[in-house]
Residue, then its C-alpha position, 0 to 999 in steps of 0.5 A: t440394334k445399333n449403338i448410337k455414339t455422339s460426340v456431345t454429352p447430354e450436359e454439353q447439349k443442355a449447356e449449348i441450348q441454354k447458351e442459345i436461349a440466353k443469346e436470344i433473350k439478350e437480343a430480345n432485351k435490346n428491344f425493350r426498356i423496363c423500369c419498376f415501381s411500387e404502390k408502396n413506400d413503407s415496406l421494410l422488405m423493399w427498403s432492405h432489398y432495393a434501397a441499400e438496407h434503408k440508406g437509399v431513397c424512394i421517389e413518389y410519382d403521380f402517373s395518373k395524368e401522364q398521357y405519354i407514360r400511362p399506356f406503357l405502365h402495367p401492374i404485375y401479375y402474381n402467379d405461382k405458375i411460370f409464364k413460358i415463352n415458346t423459345f422454338k418460335g422465337f420471342t415476340p415483343f408481346s410474349h416478352i412483355a407478358a413474361s416481364l409482367n409475371k412474377c411469383q406470388d411470393w413477391a405480391y407484397e411489392a404491389e409492383w408496376r412496370l413501365v415497358i417501352l418497346k423499340r419503334n422504328n428501330i429507335i428505343p429511348e435511352k431515357i424516358a421523361v417522367p413527371k416531377p416527383i411529388g415526394i422523396y422519402l429518405g430511408t431510416r439510415f439515409n444519414q449514413n451515406p457520404k456527405r457529398m451525395k447527401l448534399k448533391l441530392m438535397k440541392v436537387i430536391k430544393e431546386l425542384n421544390i419537392p416535398i421530402y420525408n424521413m422514414e422512421k421505424d415504428s417503436t412498437e411495431y415492425k413498420l415504417t412511418k414518415 
């Protein structure tokens, strides 16, 4: 038998493959816009993770009557199996959408939905018109934000006549109430 010598180590080969896959994913991402929503507004974990440790806001929408957006809004499928895209055949828009709608079962508490918009006729919108919010929920630590930011938000909420709610931590249970 002959010894086969290569100039590339297995680690270098793996790094090169990962680099190529990352490049394909980056290219595929140019064809999509994804925005995440949740059915919940009172999750302690989500306020901690996504709203600057309760300093942020939660915006409530009603998408039920939205004929333009509703077909692009999909629930997340929570599963412990990894959804794999066949990278050797390349990414298709549908495999990428399917992958974007799968998440580990550990995240099921989020009750997440995703708005997924595809590029069409070589055009992808930078902004998507959403319905007027039906409620704004302020985090329990919202008042710790800079005064200028709070005033600016309150001005918009008042101009659009959107109901506003202050989230509060329950005194006897680990939960939030409005």
